[in-house]
C-alpha positions in Angstrom: -11.2 -10.7 -2.7 -10.4 -8.2 -5.7 -10.5 -5.0 -6.3 -14.3 -4.9 -6.9 -15.8 -6.8 -4.8 -13.6 -4.5 -2.2 -15.2 -1.2 -3.2 -19.1 -2.9 -4.4 -18.9 -4.3 -0.5 -17.3 -1.3 1.4 -19.7 1.4 0.0 -22.0 1.1 2.5 -19.6 1.0 5.8 -16.6 3.8 4.2 -18.5 6.3 5.5 -18.5 5.4 9.1 -14.7 5.0 8.4 -14.0 8.0 7.4 -11.3 9.8 9.4 -13.9 12.5 9.9 -17.3 12.7 9.7 -19.2 13.3 5.9 -21.8 16.0 5.7 -25.2 14.5 5.7 -26.7 13.5 2.6 -28.3 15.5 -0.1 -30.5 14.8 -3.1 -28.7 13.0 -5.1 -28.5 15.2 -9.0 -29.2 13.3 -12.7 -27.9 16.5 -14.6 -26.6 19.7 -14.3 -30.1 22.0 -12.6 -28.9 25.2 -13.5 -30.2 28.2 -15.2 -29.7 27.6 -19.1 -27.8 24.4 -18.9 -25.4 25.5 -17.1 -23.0 24.1 -14.7 -23.0 26.0 -11.4 -18.7 25.1 -10.2 -17.5 27.0 -7.0 -13.9 26.8 -6.5 -12.2 25.1 -3.0 -8.8 26.5 -3.3 -8.4 29.9 -4.5 -4.6 29.7 -5.1 -2.6 30.3 -8.5 -3.1 26.5 -10.3 -6.4 27.0 -8.7 -7.2 30.1 -10.6 -5.9 28.5 -13.9 -8.3 25.5 -13.9 -11.2 28.5 -13.8 -9.6 30.4 -16.6 -10.1 26.8 -18.2 -13.0 26.3 -17.2 -14.0 29.5 -18.7 -12.4 29.2 -21.9 -14.6 25.6 -21.9 -17.6 24.8 -24.8 -19.7 23.2 -22.2 -21.7 26.3 -20.2 -20.1 27.0 -16.8 -20.3 29.8 -14.4 -18.5 29.9 -11.1 -21.4 30.9 -8.4 -18.8 31.0 -5.1 -15.3 30.3 -3.9 -13.4 29.3 -1.2 -9.6 29.9 0.8 -8.5 30.7 4.6 -6.3 33.5 3.3 -8.5 36.6 2.4 -6.2 38.1 0.7 -6.6 35.5 -2.4 -10.0 34.8 -1.7 -11.4 38.2 -2.4 -9.3 38.5 -5.2 -11.3 35.3 -7.2 -14.2 36.7 -5.4 -13.4 40.0 -7.5 -12.4 38.0 -10.9 -15.0 35.2 -11.3 -17.6 37.9 -10.1 -16.3 40.7 -13.0 -16.3 37.7 -15.1 -19.6 36.0 -14.4 -21.6 39.6 -14.2 -23.5 38.7 -10.7 -21.8 38.2 -7.3 -20.1 35.7 -6.3 -20.1 34.4 -2.6 -16.7 33.6 -0.5 -16.3 32.4 2.5 -13.9 30.5 4.8 -15.6 27.3 5.7 -16.0 25.0 2.5 -18.7 23.4 4.1 -20.5 26.4 3.6 -20.2 25.8 0.0 -20.8 22.2 -0.1 -25.1 23.4 2.2 -25.8 25.5 -1.2 -28.6 24.0 -3.5 -27.3 26.1 -6.2 -24.2 24.5 -6.6 -23.4 21.3 -8.5 -19.9 20.9 -8.9 -16.9 22.0 -7.2 -13.5 23.0 -8.3 -10.6 21.4 -5.5 -7.6 22.9 -5.8 -6.4 23.0 -2.5 -3.1 21.7 -0.7 -3.1 17.9 -1.1 -3.7 17.3 2.1 -7.3 17.6 2.0 -8.1 16.4 -0.7 -9.6 13.2 0.1 -12.1 14.7 3.0 -13.7 17.9 0.5 -13.8 14.9 -2.2 -15.7 12.8 0.2 -17.9 15.5 1.9 -18.6 17.3 -1.9 -19.7 13.7 -2.8 -22.0 13.0 0.3 -23.5 16.3 0.0 -24.8 15.4 -3.7 -21.8 17.7 -5.6 -19.3 16.5 -9.1 -15.6 17.0 -8.5 -13.0 19.0 -10.3 -9.9 17.4 -8.6 -6.3 19.1 -8.4 -4.0 16.0 -8.4 -2.6 13.7 -6.7 -5.5 12.2 -4.4 -3.6 12.9 -1.5 -0.4 13.3 0.5 1.7 10.5 2.4 0.0 10.9 5.3 -3.8 10.6 3.7 -3.4 7.6 1.7 -5.9 5.6 3.3 -8.8 8.3 3.2 -7.7 8.4 -0.7 -8.9 4.8 -1.0 -12.2 5.0 0.9 -13.0 8.2 -1.7 -13.9 5.7 -4.0 -16.5 3.5 -2.7 -18.0 6.9 -1.5 -18.2 8.4 -5.2 -19.4 5.2 -6.8 -21.8 5.0 -3.6 -23.4 8.6 -3.9 -22.9 8.2 -8.0 -20.2 11.0 -8.2 -18.1 12.2 -11.1 -15.0 13.0 -9.5 -12.3 14.4 -12.4 -8.7 13.8 -10.7 -6.1 17.3 -12.4 -4.3 14.5 -14.5 -4.9 16.6 -18.0 -2.7 14.9 -20.2 -5.2 12.3 -20.4 -6.4 15.3 -22.9 -4.1 16.0 -24.5 -4.4 14.5 -28.4 -0.7 14.5 -29.1 0.1 11.6 -25.6 -3.1 9.8 -27.1 -1.2 9.3 -30.5 2.2 8.8 -28.6 -0.3 5.8 -27.6 -0.8 3.7 -30.0 3.2 3.5 -31.0 3.1 1.5 -28.3 2.5 -1.9 -29.7 5.5 -1.1 -32.2 8.3 -1.7 -29.5 7.5 -5.6 -29.3 6.2 -5.3 -25.5 7.6 -3.2 -23.0 9.6 -4.6 -20.2 11.3 -1.0 -19.0 9.0 2.0 -17.8 11.5 4.8 -16.6 10.6 8.8 -15.7 12.6 11.1 -15.4 11.8 14.3 -13.8 14.9 16.7 -13.3 14.5 18.8 -9.9 13.5 18.5 -6.3 13.4 21.7 -4.1 15.9 22.8 -1.9 15.2 21.1 1.7 16.3 24.1 3.8 15.4 25.1 7.6 13.2 27.9 7.4 12.7 30.5 10.8 9.3 30.9 12.2 7.8 33.9 11.8 3.9 35.4 12.2 1.3 34.0 11.0 0.1 36.8 7.8 -2.9 38.7 8.5 -6.1 37.6 7.2 -4.7 34.0 7.6 -6.6 30.9 8.7 -3.2 28.6 9.5 -5.3 26.4 12.3 -7.5 25.8 8.9 -4.8 25.7 6.6 -3.5 23.1 8.8 -6.9 20.8 8.9 -6.0 17.2 9.4 -2.1 17.8 8.9 -0.2 17.7 12.8 -0.1 21.4 14.3 3.0 23.2 13.3 4.4 27.0 13.7 3.8 28.9 10.4 6.6 29.5 8.1 6.0 31.1 4.4 7.3 28.1 2.6 4.7 26.4 4.6 1.8 27.9 2.7 3.2 29.8 0.0 5.0 26.9 -1.0 3.4 23.7 0.8 4.1 20.8 -2.2 7.8 20.4 -0.8 6.9 20.0 2.8 5.7 16.7 3.3 2.5 17.5 6.0 0.8 19.3 2.9 2.2 17.6 -0.4 5.2 15.1 -1.6 7.7 17.3 -3.4 8.7 16.4 -6.7 7.7 12.9 -6.7 3.4 14.0 -6.5 3.7 17.1 -8.2 4.9 15.9 -11.0 5.1 11.9 -10.6 1.3 11.5 -10.4 1.4 12.9 -14.2 4.5 11.0 -15.8 3.7 7.3 -13.4 -0.5 8.4 -14.4 0.7 8.2 -18.0 2.7 5.1 -18.1 0.2 3.2 -16.2 -2.6 4.2 -19.1 -0.1 3.2 -21.8 0.4 0.3 -19.9 -2.9 -0.9 -19.4 -2.5 -0.9 -16.1 -4.6 2.6 -14.8 -6.6 0.2 -12.4 -3.5 -2.0 -10.8 -1.3 -1.3 -7.7 2.2 -2.2 -7.6 3.7 -6.2 -6.4 6.7 -4.0 -4.4 7.3 -0.5 -3.7 10.9 0.2 -3.2 12.7 4.0 -2.8 15.7 5.4 -1.2 16.4 9.6 -0.7 19.4 11.2 0.2 19.5 15.2 1.4 23.0 15.6 -0.5 24.5 19.3 -0.4 22.2 20.5 2.1 23.7 21.7 5.4 21.1 21.4 8.4 18.1 19.9 5.6 14.3 20.2 7.1 13.4 17.1 7.4 10.0 17.7 7.0 10.7 18.5 3.6 11.3 16.4 0.7 14.8 14.6 -0.4 16.5 16.7 -3.3 17.9 12.9 -4.2 16.4 10.0 -5.0 15.1 6.7 -6.7 12.1 4.8 -6.2 10.9 1.3 -8.1 7.8 -0.7 -8.4 7.3 -3.9 -9.8 4.2 -4.3 -11.9 2.3 -7.5 -12.9 3.8 -7.7 -16.0 7.2 -4.5 -16.1 9.0 -2.9 -14.0 8.9 1.3 -13.5 11.6 3.3 -11.7 11.2 7.1 -11.6 14.3 9.4 -10.9 14.6 13.4 -10.5 17.7 12.9 -12.2 18.2 12.9 -16.5 20.4 13.0 -18.5 21.0 16.1 -20.7 20.3 14.4 -24.3 21.0 18.2 -27.4 18.1 15.3 -29.8 15.4 15.1 -27.3 15.0 16.0 -24.0 15.2 12.9 -21.8 12.7 14.7 -19.3 9.4 12.6 -19.2 8.5 9.3 -19.3 10.7 6.3 -21.5 9.1 3.2 -22.6 11.9 -0.1 -23.2 10.8 -3.0 -26.1 12.9 -5.4 -27.3 12.6 -3.5 -30.9 13.6 0.1 -29.1 12.2 3.0 -26.8 9.8 5.7 -27.2 10.1 8.9 -24.9 7.1 11.3 -24.2 6.7 14.6 -22.5 5.2 18.3 -22.9 7.6 18.8 -25.9 6.3 16.3 -27.7 7.8 12.8 -28.5 10.4 9.9 -29.9 10.2 6.8 -31.6 13.7 5.1 -31.3 15.2 1.5 -33.0 17.3 0.2 -30.2 19.4 -3.3 -31.2 16.6 -5.7 -32.1 14.8 -2.8 -33.9 17.9 -2.9 -35.9 17.4 -6.7 -37.1 18.1 -8.5 -34.7 16.4 -11.3 -32.9 13.7 -10.5 -30.2 13.5 -11.8 -26.5 16.1 -13.7 -24.6 18.2 -15.9 -25.6 18.3 -19.3 -26.4 18.8 -21.0 -23.0 20.9 -24.3 -21.8 19.7 -27.7 -23.0 16.6 -28.9 -21.3 15.6 -25.6 -20.2 12.1 -25.2 -20.5 11.4 -24.8 -24.1 15.0 -23.6 -24.4 16.9 -26.0 -24.9 18.6 -27.8 -28.7 15.5 -29.4 -30.0 15.3 -33.1 -31.4 18.1 -32.2 -34.3 20.8 -30.6 -31.2 19.9 -26.8 -32.8 19.0 -24.7 -31.0 15.0 -23.4 -31.7 16.0 -19.8 -32.8 13.8 -16.7 -32.2 12.2 -15.2 -34.9 14.2 -12.3 -36.1 12.2 -7.9 -35.8 11.5 -6.3 -38.9 13.4 -2.8 -38.5 12.0 -0.5 -36.2 11.3 3.0 -37.8 12.1 6.1 -35.9 10.0 9.2 -35.6 10.1 11.9 -33.8 6.9 14.5 -33.1 6.8 18.0 -31.4 4.2 20.5 -31.5 4.4 23.3 -34.5 6.3 26.4 -33.2 7.0 23.9 -30.2 3.9 25.5 -28.6 3.5 23.7 -25.1 0.3 21.8 -24.7 -1.0 22.7 -21.5 -3.2 25.3 -20.8 -5.2 23.4 -24.0 -5.3 20.1 -22.8 -6.7 21.8 -19.4 -9.1 23.1 -20.8 -10.3 19.9 -22.4 -10.0 17.8 -19.4 -12.3 20.2 -18.0 -14.4 19.9 -20.9 -14.6 16.3 -20.7 -16.0 16.8 -16.8 -18.6 19.0 -17.8 -19.7 16.5 -20.6 -19.9 13.4 -17.7 -21.8 15.8 -15.5 -24.7 16.0 -18.2 -24.4 12.5 -19.0 -23.3 10.5 -16.0 -20.4 8.7 -18.0 -17.3 8.4 -16.2 -14.3 11.1 -17.2 -10.7 9.7 -18.6 -9.7 10.2 -15.5 -12.3 8.9 -12.8 -11.4 9.1 -9.4 -10.2 5.3 -9.0 -7.9 5.4 -12.2 -6.5 8.5 -10.4 -5.9 6.9 -7.2 -4.3 4.0 -9.1 -1.8 6.7 -10.7 -0.9 8.3 -7.7 -0.7 5.4 -5.1 2.2 4.7 -6.5 4.0 7.9 -5.8 3.2 8.2 -3.1 4.2 4.9 -1.6 7.3 5.4 -2.4 7.8 8.4 -0.7 6.9 5.9 2.4 9.6 4.0 1.8 12.0 6.3 1.1 10.6 7.7 4.7 10.6 4.4 6.8 13.4 2.7 4.6 10.7 -0.3 4.1 9.5 -2.5 0.9 5.6 -2.2 0.8 3.1 -3.4 -1.3 -0.7 -2.6 -1.6 -3.4 -4.9 0.2 -6.3 -4.7 -2.2 -8.6 -6.5 0.0 -8.1 -4.0 3.1 -7.5 -0.8 0.3 -4.1 0.1 2.6 0.1 -0.5 2.5 1.4 -3.1 4.0 5.3 -3.0 4.5 7.5 -6.0 3.1 
């Protein structure tokens, strides 16, 4: 049974198997129903990133307006409500419980910017309630990977637009670099490098701040005592996020799979090694500060490490594609196409094998068959003018794509299925590190399987 057959067959049963009940379905929309063709939005999770994306909605050319906000921390909720009310010139309502937003008939779509462990459940509930969804990446954390897989058939069943916030998909510089991939002569290796990793030290337990519903914040995660970092630095607690490997890793994995035309493919095998290095008394609820993840795909292998070789010529942070003719590195500061040894005139492909090896031994005259000599690869370096970082610009373009799809009902560039398979290698590698097991992905059951 292939992936698409699974999605079609399970669309009707996925609701029953969801981890938590979803709300009853409402009338399906076929386009925006707001006044003056505006898409009426609500934000669920009004922290720093959520408010950054709200700014991109304000800058988008497609008409939209925020009518409601939700957060479990009253201080942040009040600040966001005030900001949105001032921007719209009308009262914006604030809620602690997100399902109250989903009950509103004047909300067409929601922006989900909660901690990662909440993403699958809120997205399923929003789809069942007839709302389109712009969801910040990743699709899930390690513990909610099976729930994230159920989001796909539910989004399809209710004909919902679900865009994941991997905004590099909408960045023209990345699309331009993708066109250079064929020049490498067939990519064999993809290497992701992202420096950093957080500090997995142990924090003290303290009192829950006034105005924070700590129980709702934890939601489907195990109940733990409050620590300041669990709320303010939740990305570096495994109960809610995945550290660098999901925070940055999903961006780079998405770019890698997009460039390699493998964006709907699961890794055939995943392995990972993680370790707490030079950390006294590490908190094992936090990610490793040194790790390497590896994946086998059908036509290439890929790896990810949180260490980067310093290169004064061009930063190697990001994704590097290696082929017989050379390499391509792409990150948010630009891209560089470099010739390799084959690109300087050496033969492409593997060397001739011994006599009798399939197609590689000497021909009838006893001479080994010659491999074609590739023409030299011309190097190229591109940096945005003035060295500016286009992240904010690309987020606005990504938001515009979402809003256009809300109107047209076409699938967005970071559709729910694409977003899931960009998240999948990262969370599988994290699970492999934590359990010291290699994993594959069972496409029939849409679940991880230890090897």
